C-alpha positions as CSV (number, residue, x, y, z in Angstrom):
1,M,0.2,80.2,-179.4
2,K,2.6,78.4,-181.7
3,Q,2.1,79.1,-185.4
4,P,1.7,75.9,-187.6
5,A,4.5,75.5,-190.1
6,I,6.0,73.3,-192.8
7,F,9.6,72.3,-192.4
8,N,11.6,71.9,-195.6
9,W,13.8,68.9,-194.8
10,S,16.7,67.6,-196.9
11,G,17.9,65.1,-194.3
12,G,21.2,67.1,-193.9
13,K,22.9,69.0,-191.2
14,D,21.6,72.5,-191.8
15,S,18.0,71.1,-191.8
16,A,18.7,69.3,-188.5
17,L,20.2,72.4,-186.8
18,A,17.4,74.7,-188.1
19,L,14.8,72.3,-186.7
20,Y,16.6,72.1,-183.4
21,K,16.5,75.9,-183.1
22,V,12.9,76.1,-184.1
23,R,12.0,73.7,-181.3
24,Q,14.1,75.6,-178.9
25,Q,12.5,79.0,-179.7
26,G,9.0,77.6,-179.5
27,Q,7.4,80.0,-182.0
28,Y,6.4,77.4,-184.6
29,A,4.7,74.1,-184.4
30,V,6.0,72.0,-187.2
31,Q,3.1,70.0,-188.8
32,T,5.1,68.1,-191.4
33,L,8.5,67.7,-193.0
34,L,8.6,68.4,-196.8
35,T,11.3,66.8,-198.9
36,T,11.9,66.8,-202.6
37,V,12.5,63.3,-203.9
38,S,13.7,62.0,-207.3
39,E,10.8,59.8,-208.4
40,P,12.8,57.7,-210.8
41,Y,15.5,56.9,-208.2
42,Q,13.5,57.2,-205.0
43,R,16.2,59.2,-203.4
44,I,16.4,62.7,-201.7
45,S,17.2,65.3,-204.4
46,M,20.9,65.9,-204.7
47,H,21.7,64.1,-201.4
48,G,21.2,60.8,-203.0
49,V,19.8,59.2,-199.8
50,R,17.2,56.4,-200.1
51,T,13.7,57.3,-199.1
52,A,13.8,54.3,-196.7
53,L,16.4,56.2,-194.6
54,L,14.3,59.5,-194.9
55,D,11.4,57.6,-193.5
56,R,13.6,56.4,-190.6
57,Q,14.6,60.0,-189.9
58,A,11.0,61.2,-189.8
59,E,10.1,58.4,-187.5
60,A,12.9,59.2,-185.1
61,L,11.9,62.9,-185.2
62,G,8.3,62.1,-184.5
63,L,7.0,64.0,-187.5
64,P,5.2,63.0,-190.7
65,C,7.1,63.5,-194.0
66,R,5.4,64.7,-197.2
67,K,7.5,63.7,-200.2
68,L,7.4,66.0,-203.3
69,F,8.2,63.6,-206.1
70,L,10.0,65.2,-209.1
71,P,10.7,63.7,-212.5
72,E,14.3,63.5,-213.7
73,M,15.6,66.9,-214.5
74,P,12.3,68.8,-214.4
75,S,12.0,72.3,-215.9
76,M,11.7,75.2,-213.5
77,E,8.2,75.7,-214.6
78,A,7.2,72.1,-213.8
79,Y,9.0,72.3,-210.5
80,E,7.3,75.5,-209.5
81,T,3.9,74.2,-210.5
82,L,4.4,71.1,-208.3
83,M,5.7,73.1,-205.4
84,A,2.9,75.7,-205.5
85,S,0.3,73.0,-205.6
86,T,1.9,71.2,-202.6
87,M,2.1,74.4,-200.6
88,Q,-1.5,75.3,-201.3
89,E,-2.5,71.9,-200.1
90,L,-0.4,72.2,-196.9
91,K,-1.7,75.7,-196.3
92,K,-5.3,74.3,-196.4
93,G,-4.1,72.1,-193.5
94,G,-3.4,75.1,-191.4
95,A,0.3,76.0,-192.2
96,T,1.1,79.7,-192.1
97,A,4.9,79.5,-192.6
98,S,7.6,77.4,-194.4
99,I,10.9,76.9,-192.6
100,F,14.3,76.5,-194.3
101,G,17.9,75.8,-193.3
102,D,19.4,78.5,-195.6
103,I,22.3,80.5,-194.2
104,F,23.5,83.2,-196.5
105,L,22.5,82.8,-200.2
106,E,20.6,86.0,-200.7
107,D,19.2,85.2,-204.2
108,L,17.8,81.9,-202.9
109,R,16.2,83.5,-199.9
110,Q,14.5,86.1,-202.2
111,Y,13.3,83.4,-204.5
112,R,11.7,81.4,-201.6
113,E,10.1,84.5,-200.2
114,N,8.7,85.6,-203.5
115,K,7.2,82.2,-204.3
116,L,5.8,81.7,-200.9
117,A,4.2,85.1,-201.0
118,E,2.3,84.0,-204.1
119,V,0.5,81.4,-201.9
120,E,0.4,83.6,-198.8
121,L,2.9,81.8,-196.7
122,R,5.8,83.3,-194.8
123,A,9.4,82.0,-195.2
124,V,11.4,81.5,-192.0
125,F,15.2,81.1,-191.8
126,P,16.4,80.2,-188.3
127,L,20.1,80.0,-189.3
128,W,20.2,83.1,-191.4
129,G,23.3,85.2,-191.1
130,V,25.1,83.1,-188.5
131,P,28.8,82.4,-189.5
132,T,29.0,78.9,-190.9
133,T,32.1,78.1,-188.9
134,E,30.1,78.9,-185.8
135,L,27.1,76.8,-187.0
136,I,29.1,73.7,-187.8
137,R,30.9,73.7,-184.5
138,E,27.6,74.2,-182.7
139,F,26.1,71.3,-184.7
140,I,29.0,69.0,-183.6
141,G,29.0,70.3,-180.0
142,L,25.3,69.5,-179.6
143,G,26.0,65.8,-180.5
144,F,24.6,65.7,-184.0
145,K,26.3,63.1,-186.3
146,T,26.2,63.4,-190.0
147,I,27.9,61.8,-193.0
148,T,28.7,63.2,-196.4
149,T,26.7,61.5,-199.1
150,C,27.6,63.6,-202.1
151,V,30.5,65.9,-202.9
152,N,30.9,68.2,-205.9
153,E,34.2,67.4,-207.7
154,K,34.8,71.0,-208.5
155,Y,35.6,71.5,-204.8
156,L,36.4,68.1,-203.3
157,D,37.8,64.8,-204.3
158,R,36.5,61.3,-203.8
159,S,38.1,61.0,-200.4
160,F,35.6,63.4,-198.9
161,V,32.5,61.4,-199.6
162,G,31.3,58.9,-197.0
163,R,33.0,60.7,-194.2
164,V,31.5,61.7,-190.9
165,I,31.8,65.4,-190.3
166,D,34.1,65.9,-187.3
167,E,37.1,68.1,-186.4
168,D,39.3,66.0,-188.6
169,F,37.0,66.5,-191.6
170,L,36.9,70.3,-191.0
171,R,40.7,70.5,-190.8
172,D,41.0,68.6,-194.1
173,L,38.6,71.0,-196.0
174,P,40.4,73.2,-198.6
175,A,40.3,76.9,-197.7
176,N,37.8,77.7,-200.5
177,V,35.2,75.3,-199.2
178,D,32.5,76.5,-196.9
179,P,32.4,74.4,-193.6
180,C,28.7,74.0,-194.0
181,G,28.9,73.3,-197.7
182,E,26.5,76.2,-198.3
183,N,27.7,76.8,-201.8
184,G,26.9,73.2,-202.8
185,E,30.3,71.7,-202.1
186,F,28.9,68.7,-200.3
187,H,25.6,67.2,-199.0
188,T,24.9,65.2,-195.9
189,F,22.7,62.7,-194.1
190,V,22.1,63.2,-190.3
191,F,21.9,59.9,-188.5
192,D,21.9,60.9,-184.8
193,G,21.6,63.8,-182.4
194,P,19.4,65.5,-179.8
195,L,16.3,65.6,-182.0
196,F,16.2,61.9,-182.6
197,S,14.5,59.3,-180.5
198,Q,17.1,56.8,-181.7
199,P,20.1,56.7,-184.1
200,I,19.4,55.8,-187.7
201,P,21.1,52.5,-188.6
202,F,22.8,52.3,-191.9
203,E,25.9,50.8,-193.7
204,K,28.0,52.5,-196.3
205,G,27.6,51.0,-199.7
206,E,29.4,51.7,-203.0
207,I,30.9,55.0,-204.0
208,V,29.9,56.1,-207.5
209,H,30.6,59.0,-209.8
210,R,27.8,60.9,-211.7
211,K,28.3,63.6,-214.3
212,Y,25.5,66.1,-214.9
213,T,24.9,68.8,-217.4
214,A,21.8,70.9,-217.1
215,P,20.6,74.3,-218.5
216,A,19.9,77.2,-216.1
217,T,16.2,76.7,-216.6
218,S,16.2,73.2,-215.1
219,A,15.1,72.5,-211.5
220,N,17.9,70.1,-211.0
221,G,17.2,69.5,-207.4
222,A,20.1,71.5,-206.1
223,D,18.9,75.0,-207.1
224,Y,15.7,75.2,-205.1
225,E,15.3,71.9,-203.2
226,C,13.4,71.6,-200.0
227,G,16.1,72.0,-197.4
228,D,19.7,72.8,-197.1
229,D,22.9,72.4,-199.2
230,K,22.2,74.3,-202.4
231,D,24.4,74.9,-205.5
232,P,23.1,78.2,-207.0
233,S,24.7,77.5,-210.4
234,P,23.6,75.1,-213.2
235,F,25.3,71.7,-213.2
236,D,28.5,71.6,-215.2
237,T,30.3,69.2,-213.1
238,G,30.5,65.7,-211.6
239,F,29.6,64.4,-208.2
240,W,30.8,61.6,-206.0
241,Y,28.0,59.7,-204.1
242,C,28.3,57.3,-201.2
243,D,25.3,55.0,-201.1
244,L,23.8,54.4,-197.6
245,V,21.9,51.2,-197.1
């Protein structure tokens, strides 16, 4: 019998591949997607994607989406209180596990496991330990399509935002950038692939630059967001965003 689970969905490529593997393996029955959203901006945390497109993804996946709304730059204490309350509620609905698209950040995995243990839920990591070069090529080979919506200017310049991830994109990446962006180098929006009943229509809008400064105690949306593409360090940099409409 499949175990009921929550899927921490960021809308990006690692989430999509992790969900694909969960459905292949057949051990878990995903009850709902869970996504952290900036309440003031109505966009997915860090990815900058509008909630309207998140809703389109959920519809194409055939799953409900629970949005966890966060105030702008919440403290870690506020974030953890909101998350614990949400997890307790979802657990009452039958969930026994919470699934993530993390790949190799050990401190982040330990954080998730510890926090979930407090509410008696198990953390599951379908992509854990697989080389990221292998994962991104599997992702592309399966027919998934994704576009970069945010890049960290510490690693990549403006030219990398708003690009579809394909072989050309991978060839252009600097040697110090992880091909899955696992260190927070870039964030993505998946708009087609084998999980979707139909492609997600969108158009590229304006490209903007945002500068952030946040203390280590702030849950800035990148540190412990629901889903993939984390930057484990506090913000001390700027980001290029490509709006999708």
